[in-house]
ZAVEX-184670 format. One record per residue (C-alpha): x, y, z; residue in one letter; residue number from 1. Coordinates in steps of 0.5 Angstrom, whole numbers, padded with zeros to 4 digits. Layout:
// ZAVEX-184670
+-------+-------+-------+------+-----+
!     X !     Y !     Z ! code ! pos !
+-------+-------+-------+------+-----+
!     X !     Y !     Z !    A ! NUM !
...
+-------+-------+-------+------+-----+
***
This chain:
// ZAVEX-184670
+-------+-------+-------+------+-----+
!     X !     Y !     Z ! code ! pos !
+-------+-------+-------+------+-----+
!  0312 !  0263 !  0185 !    M !   1 !
!  0310 !  0257 !  0188 !    T !   2 !
!  0316 !  0252 !  0191 !    E !   3 !
!  0315 !  0244 !  0191 !    H !   4 !
!  0320 !  0238 !  0192 !    Q !   5 !
!  0316 !  0234 !  0186 !    I !   6 !
!  0312 !  0237 !  0180 !    A !   7 !
!  0308 !  0232 !  0177 !    I !   8 !
!  0306 !  0234 !  0170 !    V !   9 !
!  0300 !  0230 !  0167 !    G !  10 !
!  0293 !  0227 !  0171 !    G !  11 !
!  0292 !  0221 !  0168 !    G !  12 !
!  0292 !  0214 !  0172 !    L !  13 !
!  0300 !  0214 !  0172 !    A !  14 !
!  0300 !  0222 !  0174 !    G !  15 !
!  0295 !  0221 !  0179 !    R !  16 !
!  0298 !  0215 !  0182 !    I !  17 !
!  0305 !  0218 !  0182 !    A !  18 !
!  0302 !  0224 !  0186 !    A !  19 !
!  0299 !  0220 !  0191 !    L !  20 !
!  0306 !  0216 !  0192 !    A !  21 !
!  0310 !  0222 !  0193 !    F !  22 !
!  0305 !  0225 !  0197 !    G !  23 !
!  0304 !  0219 !  0201 !    R !  24 !
!  0312 !  0219 !  0202 !    A !  25 !
!  0312 !  0226 !  0205 !    G !  26 !
!  0314 !  0230 !  0199 !    F !  27 !
!  0312 !  0237 !  0198 !    N !  28 !
!  0308 !  0235 !  0191 !    T !  29 !
!  0304 !  0239 !  0186 !    V !  30 !
!  0300 !  0236 !  0181 !    L !  31 !
!  0299 !  0240 !  0174 !    I !  32 !
!  0294 !  0237 !  0170 !    A !  33 !
!  0288 !  0240 !  0166 !    P !  34 !
!  0281 !  0237 !  0166 !    D !  35 !
!  0279 !  0235 !  0159 !    D !  36 !
!  0272 !  0233 !  0161 !    G !  37 !
!  0273 !  0227 !  0157 !    K !  38 !
!  0270 !  0220 !  0160 !    A !  39 !
!  0275 !  0215 !  0160 !    D !  40 !
!  0271 !  0208 !  0158 !    G !  41 !
!  0277 !  0204 !  0158 !    R !  42 !
!  0279 !  0199 !  0163 !    T !  43 !
!  0286 !  0197 !  0166 !    T !  44 !
!  0289 !  0190 !  0168 !    A !  45 !
!  0294 !  0191 !  0173 !    L !  46 !
!  0298 !  0185 !  0175 !    M !  47 !
!  0300 !  0182 !  0182 !    D !  48 !
!  0306 !  0186 !  0183 !    Q !  49 !
!  0302 !  0193 !  0181 !    S !  50 !
!  0296 !  0191 !  0186 !    I !  51 !
!  0302 !  0190 !  0192 !    G !  52 !
!  0304 !  0197 !  0190 !    F !  53 !
!  0296 !  0200 !  0191 !    L !  54 !
!  0296 !  0196 !  0197 !    R !  55 !
!  0302 !  0200 !  0199 !    T !  56 !
!  0299 !  0207 !  0198 !    L !  57 !
!  0293 !  0205 !  0202 !    G !  58 !
!  0288 !  0205 !  0196 !    I !  59 !
!  0287 !  0198 !  0194 !    W !  60 !
!  0281 !  0197 !  0199 !    D !  61 !
!  0277 !  0202 !  0196 !    R !  62 !
!  0279 !  0200 !  0189 !    V !  63 !
!  0278 !  0192 !  0190 !    R !  64 !
!  0270 !  0193 !  0189 !    P !  65 !
!  0270 !  0196 !  0182 !    Q !  66 !
!  0275 !  0190 !  0180 !    A !  67 !
!  0275 !  0183 !  0177 !    A !  68 !
!  0280 !  0178 !  0179 !    P !  69 !
!  0284 !  0175 !  0173 !    L !  70 !
!  0284 !  0168 !  0175 !    A !  71 !
!  0286 !  0165 !  0168 !    S !  72 !
!  0288 !  0167 !  0162 !    M !  73 !
!  0287 !  0164 !  0155 !    Q !  74 !
!  0290 !  0165 !  0148 !    L !  75 !
!  0286 !  0163 !  0142 !    V !  76 !
!  0288 !  0163 !  0135 !    D !  77 !
!  0283 !  0165 !  0131 !    A !  78 !
!  0287 !  0168 !  0125 !    T !  79 !
!  0284 !  0162 !  0120 !    G !  80 !
!  0291 !  0161 !  0117 !    R !  81 !
!  0294 !  0155 !  0115 !    L !  82 !
!  0299 !  0154 !  0121 !    L !  83 !
!  0294 !  0154 !  0127 !    H !  84 !
!  0297 !  0155 !  0134 !    A !  85 !
!  0294 !  0151 !  0140 !    P !  86 !
!  0290 !  0154 !  0145 !    T !  87 !
!  0294 !  0156 !  0151 !    V !  88 !
!  0291 !  0157 !  0158 !    K !  89 !
!  0294 !  0160 !  0164 !    F !  90 !
!  0292 !  0159 !  0171 !    R !  91 !
!  0294 !  0163 !  0177 !    S !  92 !
!  0294 !  0157 !  0181 !    T !  93 !
!  0300 !  0154 !  0177 !    E !  94 !
!  0304 !  0160 !  0180 !    I !  95 !
!  0301 !  0160 !  0187 !    G !  96 !
!  0297 !  0166 !  0186 !    L !  97 !
!  0289 !  0167 !  0187 !    D !  98 !
!  0289 !  0171 !  0181 !    A !  99 !
!  0294 !  0174 !  0176 !    F ! 100 !
!  0292 !  0181 !  0177 !    G ! 101 !
!  0285 !  0185 !  0177 !    Y ! 102 !
!  0281 !  0189 !  0171 !    N ! 103 !
!  0279 !  0196 !  0173 !    I ! 104 !
!  0275 !  0201 !  0170 !    P ! 105 !
!  0279 !  0207 !  0169 !    N ! 106 !
!  0273 !  0212 !  0171 !    A ! 107 !
!  0272 !  0210 !  0178 !    P ! 108 !
!  0279 !  0209 !  0179 !    F ! 109 !
!  0281 !  0216 !  0177 !    L ! 110 !
!  0275 !  0218 !  0181 !    A ! 111 !
!  0278 !  0215 !  0187 !    I ! 112 !
!  0285 !  0217 !  0186 !    L ! 113 !
!  0282 !  0224 !  0186 !    A ! 114 !
!  0279 !  0223 !  0192 !    E ! 115 !
!  0285 !  0221 !  0196 !    E ! 116 !
!  0289 !  0226 !  0193 !    L ! 117 !
!  0285 !  0231 !  0196 !    A ! 118 !
!  0286 !  0229 !  0203 !    K ! 119 !
!  0293 !  0230 !  0203 !    L ! 120 !
!  0296 !  0237 !  0205 !    D ! 121 !
!  0302 !  0236 !  0202 !    N ! 122 !
!  0300 !  0235 !  0195 !    V ! 123 !
!  0297 !  0241 !  0191 !    T ! 124 !
!  0293 !  0240 !  0185 !    I ! 125 !
!  0293 !  0245 !  0179 !    M ! 126 !
!  0288 !  0244 !  0174 !    P ! 127 !
!  0292 !  0247 !  0169 !    T ! 128 !
!  0297 !  0246 !  0163 !    G ! 129 !
!  0304 !  0247 !  0163 !    V ! 130 !
!  0306 !  0253 !  0158 !    A ! 131 !
!  0313 !  0252 !  0158 !    N ! 132 !
!  0319 !  0249 !  0162 !    A ! 133 !
!  0326 !  0251 !  0164 !    E ! 134 !
!  0330 !  0245 !  0166 !    L ! 135 !
!  0336 !  0248 !  0170 !    G ! 136 !
!  0341 !  0244 !  0174 !    A ! 137 !
!  0339 !  0247 !  0180 !    D ! 138 !
!  0331 !  0247 !  0179 !    A ! 139 !
!  0326 !  0246 !  0174 !    V ! 140 !
!  0321 !  0252 !  0173 !    R ! 141 !
!  0314 !  0251 !  0170 !    L ! 142 !
!  0310 !  0256 !  0167 !    H ! 143 !
!  0303 !  0254 !  0167 !    V ! 144 !
!  0297 !  0257 !  0163 !    A ! 145 !
!  0295 !  0261 !  0169 !    E ! 146 !
!  0301 !  0265 !  0169 !    G ! 147 !
!  0304 !  0262 !  0175 !    T ! 148 !
!  0311 !  0260 !  0176 !    E ! 149 !
!  0312 !  0253 !  0179 !    V ! 150 !
!  0319 !  0251 !  0182 !    R ! 151 !
!  0321 !  0244 !  0184 !    A ! 152 !
!  0327 !  0240 !  0185 !    E ! 153 !
!  0325 !  0234 !  0181 !    L ! 154 !
!  0319 !  0234 !  0175 !    A ! 155 !
!  0316 !  0227 !  0173 !    I ! 156 !
!  0313 !  0228 !  0166 !    A ! 157 !
!  0307 !  0224 !  0166 !    A ! 158 !
!  0304 !  0228 !  0160 !    D ! 159 !
!  0303 !  0223 !  0155 !    G ! 160 !
!  0306 !  0221 !  0148 !    R ! 161 !
!  0306 !  0228 !  0146 !    K ! 162 !
!  0310 !  0230 !  0152 !    S ! 163 !
!  0312 !  0238 !  0153 !    L ! 164 !
!  0317 !  0236 !  0158 !    M ! 165 !
!  0320 !  0231 !  0154 !    R ! 166 !
!  0321 !  0235 !  0148 !    D ! 167 !
!  0323 !  0241 !  0153 !    T ! 168 !
!  0329 !  0236 !  0155 !    A ! 169 !
!  0331 !  0235 !  0148 !    G ! 170 !
!  0330 !  0227 !  0148 !    I ! 171 !
!  0328 !  0224 !  0142 !    S ! 172 !
!  0324 !  0218 !  0141 !    I ! 173 !
!  0323 !  0212 !  0136 !    D ! 174 !
!  0316 !  0211 !  0134 !    S ! 175 !
!  0312 !  0208 !  0129 !    R ! 176 !
!  0304 !  0207 !  0127 !    N ! 177 !
!  0301 !  0201 !  0126 !    Y ! 178 !
!  0295 !  0200 !  0121 !    P ! 179 !
!  0291 !  0198 !  0127 !    Q ! 180 !
!  0285 !  0201 !  0131 !    T ! 181 !
!  0283 !  0199 !  0138 !    A ! 182 !
!  0275 !  0199 !  0139 !    V ! 183 !
!  0274 !  0199 !  0147 !    V ! 184 !
!  0267 !  0198 !  0150 !    M ! 185 !
!  0264 !  0194 !  0156 !    N ! 186 !
!  0259 !  0189 !  0155 !    F ! 187 !
!  0254 !  0184 !  0159 !    S ! 188 !
!  0253 !  0177 !  0158 !    H ! 189 !
!  0249 !  0171 !  0160 !    D ! 190 !
!  0254 !  0166 !  0162 !    R ! 191 !
!  0259 !  0167 !  0168 !    P ! 192 !
!  0266 !  0169 !  0165 !    H ! 193 !
!  0269 !  0165 !  0171 !    D ! 194 !
!  0274 !  0170 !  0172 !    N ! 195 !
!  0277 !  0168 !  0165 !    V ! 196 !
!  0280 !  0173 !  0160 !    S ! 197 !
!  0280 !  0170 !  0153 !    T ! 198 !
!  0285 !  0173 !  0148 !    E ! 199 !
!  0283 !  0171 !  0141 !    F ! 200 !
!  0289 !  0172 !  0136 !    H ! 201 !
!  0286 !  0175 !  0129 !    T ! 202 !
!  0289 !  0177 !  0123 !    R ! 203 !
!  0288 !  0184 !  0125 !    T ! 204 !
!  0290 !  0184 !  0132 !    G ! 205 !
!  0288 !  0181 !  0138 !    P ! 206 !
!  0280 !  0181 !  0140 !    F ! 207 !
!  0281 !  0181 !  0148 !    T ! 208 !
!  0275 !  0180 !  0153 !    Q ! 209 !
!  0277 !  0181 !  0160 !    V ! 210 !
!  0272 !  0180 !  0166 !    P ! 211 !
!  0269 !  0186 !  0170 !    L ! 212 !
!  0265 !  0184 !  0176 !    P ! 213 !
!  0259 !  0180 !  0175 !    G ! 214 !
!  0257 !  0178 !  0168 !    N ! 215 !
!  0260 !  0184 !  0165 !    R ! 216 !
!  0267 !  0184 !  0161 !    S ! 217 !
!  0271 !  0189 !  0158 !    S ! 218 !
!  0273 !  0188 !  0150 !    L ! 219 !
!  0279 !  0191 !  0146 !    V ! 220 !
!  0278 !  0189 !  0139 !    W ! 221 !
!  0284 !  0191 !  0135 !    V ! 222 !
!  0282 !  0192 !  0127 !    V ! 223 !
!  0284 !  0196 !  0121 !    T ! 224 !
!  0282 !  0203 !  0122 !    P ! 225 !
!  0276 !  0202 !  0116 !    E ! 226 !
!  0273 !  0196 !  0120 !    Q ! 227 !
!  0274 !  0201 !  0127 !    A ! 228 !
!  0269 !  0206 !  0123 !    A ! 229 !
!  0264 !  0201 !  0121 !    E ! 230 !
!  0264 !  0197 !  0128 !    I ! 231 !
!  0263 !  0204 !  0132 !    V ! 232 !
!  0257 !  0206 !  0127 !    A ! 233 !
!  0254 !  0199 !  0128 !    L ! 234 !
!  0247 !  0199 !  0131 !    P ! 235 !
!  0247 !  0196 !  0138 !    A ! 236 !
!  0243 !  0189 !  0136 !    A ! 237 !
!  0248 !  0188 !  0130 !    E ! 238 !
!  0254 !  0190 !  0134 !    L ! 239 !
!  0252 !  0185 !  0140 !    N ! 240 !
!  0251 !  0179 !  0135 !    L ! 241 !
!  0258 !  0181 !  0132 !    R ! 242 !
!  0261 !  0180 !  0138 !    I ! 243 !
!  0258 !  0174 !  0140 !    E ! 244 !
!  0260 !  0171 !  0134 !    T ! 245 !
!  0267 !  0173 !  0134 !    R ! 246 !
!  0267 !  0170 !  0141 !    M ! 247 !
!  0264 !  0163 !  0139 !    Q ! 248 !
!  0258 !  0164 !  0144 !    S ! 249 !
!  0263 !  0162 !  0150 !    V ! 250 !
!  0259 !  0168 !  0154 !    L ! 251 !
!  0252 !  0167 !  0151 !    G ! 252 !
!  0248 !  0173 !  0149 !    K ! 253 !
!  0252 !  0180 !  0150 !    V ! 254 !
!  0249 !  0187 !  0150 !    S ! 255 !
!  0254 !  0193 !  0149 !    V ! 256 !
!  0254 !  0198 !  0154 !    E ! 257 !
!  0254 !  0205 !  0152 !    G ! 258 !
!  0258 !  0207 !  0145 !    Q ! 259 !
!  0264 !  0204 !  0143 !    P ! 260 !
!  0271 !  0208 !  0143 !    Q ! 261 !
!  0276 !  0208 !  0138 !    A ! 262 !
!  0284 !  0209 !  0139 !    W ! 263 !
!  0289 !  0209 !  0133 !    P ! 264 !
!  0295 !  0204 !  0135 !    L ! 265 !
!  0302 !  0206 !  0135 !    S ! 266 !
!  0308 !  0205 !  0139 !    A ! 267 !
!  0314 !  0210 !  0142 !    M ! 268 !
!  0320 !  0209 !  0146 !    T ! 269 !
!  0324 !  0215 !  0148 !    A ! 270 !
!  0331 !  0215 !  0147 !    R ! 271 !
!  0332 !  0217 !  0154 !    R ! 272 !
!  0328 !  0216 !  0160 !    F ! 273 !
!  0331 !  0221 !  0165 !    G ! 274 !
!  0336 !  0227 !  0165 !    A ! 275 !
!  0338 !  0231 !  0171 !    G ! 276 !
!  0332 !  0233 !  0174 !    R ! 277 !
!  0327 !  0230 !  0170 !    L ! 278 !
!  0324 !  0223 !  0170 !    A ! 279 !
!  0319 !  0220 !  0164 !    L ! 280 !
!  0314 !  0216 !  0166 !    I ! 281 !
!  0308 !  0212 !  0163 !    G ! 282 !
!  0306 !  0214 !  0156 !    E ! 283 !
!  0311 !  0220 !  0156 !    A ! 284 !
!  0317 !  0214 !  0156 !    A ! 285 !
!  0313 !  0208 !  0152 !    H ! 286 !
!  0307 !  0207 !  0148 !    V ! 287 !
!  0305 !  0200 !  0145 !    F ! 288 !
!  0299 !  0196 !  0143 !    P ! 289 !
!  0294 !  0193 !  0148 !    P ! 290 !
!  0297 !  0186 !  0149 !    I ! 291 !
!  0299 !  0182 !  0155 !    G ! 292 !
!  0296 !  0187 !  0160 !    A ! 293 !
!  0303 !  0191 !  0160 !    Q ! 294 !
!  0302 !  0198 !  0159 !    G ! 295 !
!  0300 !  0201 !  0166 !    L ! 296 !
!  0304 !  0196 !  0170 !    N ! 297 !
!  0310 !  0198 !  0166 !    L ! 298 !
!  0308 !  0205 !  0168 !    S ! 299 !
!  0307 !  0203 !  0176 !    L ! 300 !
!  0314 !  0200 !  0176 !    R ! 301 !
!  0317 !  0207 !  0173 !    D ! 302 !
!  0313 !  0210 !  0179 !    I ! 303 !
!  0316 !  0206 !  0184 !    E ! 304 !
!  0323 !  0207 !  0181 !    T ! 305 !
!  0323 !  0214 !  0181 !    A ! 306 !
!  0320 !  0214 !  0188 !    L ! 307 !
!  0326 !  0209 !  0191 !    E ! 308 !
!  0331 !  0214 !  0188 !    L ! 309 !
!  0328 !  0220 !  0190 !    A ! 310 !
!  0328 !  0217 !  0197 !    V ! 311 !
!  0335 !  0215 !  0197 !    Q ! 312 !
!  0337 !  0222 !  0194 !    A ! 313 !
!  0333 !  0227 !  0199 !    K ! 314 !
!  0339 !  0228 !  0203 !    G ! 315 !
!  0344 !  0228 !  0198 !    A ! 316 !
!  0349 !  0233 !  0196 !    T ! 317 !
!  0346 !  0233 !  0189 !    A ! 318 !
!  0339 !  0233 !  0191 !    G ! 319 !
!  0333 !  0230 !  0187 !    L ! 320 !
!  0337 !  0230 !  0181 !    A ! 321 !
!  0335 !  0223 !  0179 !    I ! 322 !
!  0334 !  0223 !  0172 !    G ! 323 !
!  0340 !  0220 !  0170 !    D ! 324 !
!  0340 !  0214 !  0175 !    A ! 325 !
!  0333 !  0213 !  0173 !    Y ! 326 !
!  0334 !  0212 !  0166 !    D ! 327 !
!  0339 !  0207 !  0167 !    R ! 328 !
!  0335 !  0203 !  0172 !    R ! 329 !
!  0329 !  0203 !  0167 !    R ! 330 !
!  0332 !  0202 !  0161 !    R ! 331 !
!  0332 !  0194 !  0161 !    A ! 332 !
!  0325 !  0193 !  0163 !    D ! 333 !
!  0322 !  0198 !  0158 !    I ! 334 !
!  0326 !  0196 !  0152 !    V ! 335 !
!  0325 !  0189 !  0153 !    S ! 336 !
!  0318 !  0189 !  0154 !    R ! 337 !
!  0316 !  0194 !  0148 !    T ! 338 !
!  0320 !  0190 !  0144 !    A ! 339 !
!  0317 !  0184 !  0146 !    A ! 340 !
!  0310 !  0187 !  0145 !    I ! 341 !
!  0312 !  0190 !  0138 !    D ! 342 !
!  0314 !  0183 !  0135 !    L ! 343 !
!  0308 !  0179 !  0138 !    F ! 344 !
!  0304 !  0184 !  0134 !    N ! 345 !
!  0307 !  0184 !  0128 !    R ! 346 !
!  0307 !  0177 !  0128 !    S ! 347 !
!  0299 !  0177 !  0128 !    L ! 348 !
!  0299 !  0182 !  0122 !    L ! 349 !
!  0305 !  0178 !  0118 !    S ! 350 !
!  0302 !  0173 !  0112 !    G ! 351 !
!  0309 !  0171 !  0112 !    F ! 352 !
!  0309 !  0163 !  0113 !    L ! 353 !
!  0316 !  0163 !  0117 !    P ! 354 !
!  0313 !  0168 !  0121 !    V ! 355 !
!  0307 !  0164 !  0122 !    Q ! 356 !
!  0311 !  0158 !  0124 !    M ! 357 !
!  0315 !  0161 !  0129 !    L ! 358 !
!  0309 !  0164 !  0132 !    R ! 359 !
!  0305 !  0157 !  0132 !    A ! 360 !
!  0311 !  0154 !  0135 !    A ! 361 !
!  0312 !  0159 !  0140 !    G ! 362 !
!  0305 !  0158 !  0143 !    L ! 363 !
!  0306 !  0150 !  0142 !    H ! 364 !
!  0312 !  0151 !  0147 !    M ! 365 !
!  0308 !  0155 !  0152 !    L ! 366 !
!  0303 !  0150 !  0152 !    S ! 367 !
!  0307 !  0144 !  0153 !    A ! 368 !
!  0313 !  0145 !  0156 !    I ! 369 !
!  0312 !  0146 !  0164 !    P ! 370 !
!  0319 !  0150 !  0166 !    P ! 371 !
!  0317 !  0155 !  0160 !    L ! 372 !
!  0310 !  0156 !  0162 !    R ! 373 !
!  0312 !  0157 !  0169 !    H ! 374 !
!  0317 !  0163 !  0167 !    L ! 375 !
!  0312 !  0166 !  0162 !    A ! 376 !
!  0307 !  0167 !  0167 !    M ! 377 !
!  0312 !  0169 !  0173 !    N ! 378 !
!  0315 !  0174 !  0168 !    E ! 379 !
!  0308 !  0177 !  0166 !    G ! 380 !
!  0306 !  0178 !  0173 !    V ! 381 !
!  0313 !  0181 !  0175 !    S ! 382 !
!  0320 !  0182 !  0172 !    P ! 383 !
!  0325 !  0177 !  0175 !    G ! 384 !
!  0320 !  0173 !  0179 !    R ! 385 !
!  0320 !  0168 !  0173 !    G ! 386 !
!  0328 !  0167 !  0173 !    F ! 387 !
!  0328 !  0168 !  0181 !    R ! 388 !
!  0323 !  0162 !  0182 !    S ! 389 !
!  0325 !  0157 !  0176 !    L ! 390 !
!  0331 !  0154 !  0180 !    P ! 391 !
!  0326 !  0152 !  0185 !    E ! 392 !
!  0321 !  0150 !  0180 !    F ! 393 !
!  0326 !  0145 !  0177 !    L ! 394 !
!  0328 !  0142 !  0183 !    R ! 395 !
!  0320 !  0141 !  0185 !    E ! 396 !
!  0319 !  0138 !  0178 !    E ! 397 !
!  0325 !  0133 !  0179 !    I ! 398 !
!  0323 !  0131 !  0186 !    R ! 399 !
!  0315 !  0130 !  0183 !    R ! 400 !
!  0318 !  0125 !  0177 !    K ! 401 !
!  0322 !  0121 !  0182 !    R ! 402 !
!  0317 !  0120 !  0186 !    A ! 403 !
+-------+-------+-------+------+-----+
***
């Protein structure tokens, strides 16, 4: 049996970042994560608050050369429906930032995290899976596939949407499947992207181009499962032309790199996000479509909250049994973000005229009303930032108009 303060189950981006965060904070940590050997061709957009967290962990200087800044983000209505929403463009300079965030390829990001974890003497890496778990009042006991028992004061479940840890705790979920599949790929292009990310809203979902370093971008193309199978099977030349046409040639000729990957879309929210000596993070707690660059950003806020509570609880009588407090702290953020993204995704799929009217009106207001733009941009970067800064923004607007 091995004993640790923190046991993290799951080795994706959320799990590895959590292990690094707890390790850097001085906790005796074990990361239990089998290596599935699969290359992750996706990219992740992290907003300014999340970049700040990576700086705190001391890894941003290593990650930055792999990343591209997101200085502008624009939403383009390409649904072809009767009610056409205006194009909305957000610029980070409007809220005093050089960039809303950065787009980072997952594969080198994961590799950097693995290298940084290997440097920490207080972090143990176990490249195996959990066979079963016992969540006791005094400790968590994990029986790993090798036959070893791991005892920990707190378990962080980062083991994905089919989480064994969540099931062991008896935490139920609310889930739904969408009639959509995300096709993801990277591509090069003739014209510079100027650090602008463009999200075309189509009848099947968003078609989102996000900058990468140089004349390269990543793409998330949400379509029906049947269309996804067709796209993945297209010859390279035909796929390149299809993407260029869909993007209205704004980046010139394109050339896809490697083979596109297809990911069926679904949504899931756990009914609790923690209990006793267990905290759920990442896709063990929440899953939603790739809209608005919220996925890993929400997961990093999970990690920050769990770490903060663990540091506070370290010397307390109850020890690291932070699960119930964690559930209370994370509920509003997770539920509100998940509901908003689900609602927006459904509005793209709906052919119901009143829904189209509401969506078009909402985008028009985002385009035309400065306080609403200010609020939306700041809230997208960091929860609460928009509401905290809105009074000063309104005062400045009044002063400007009087002048």
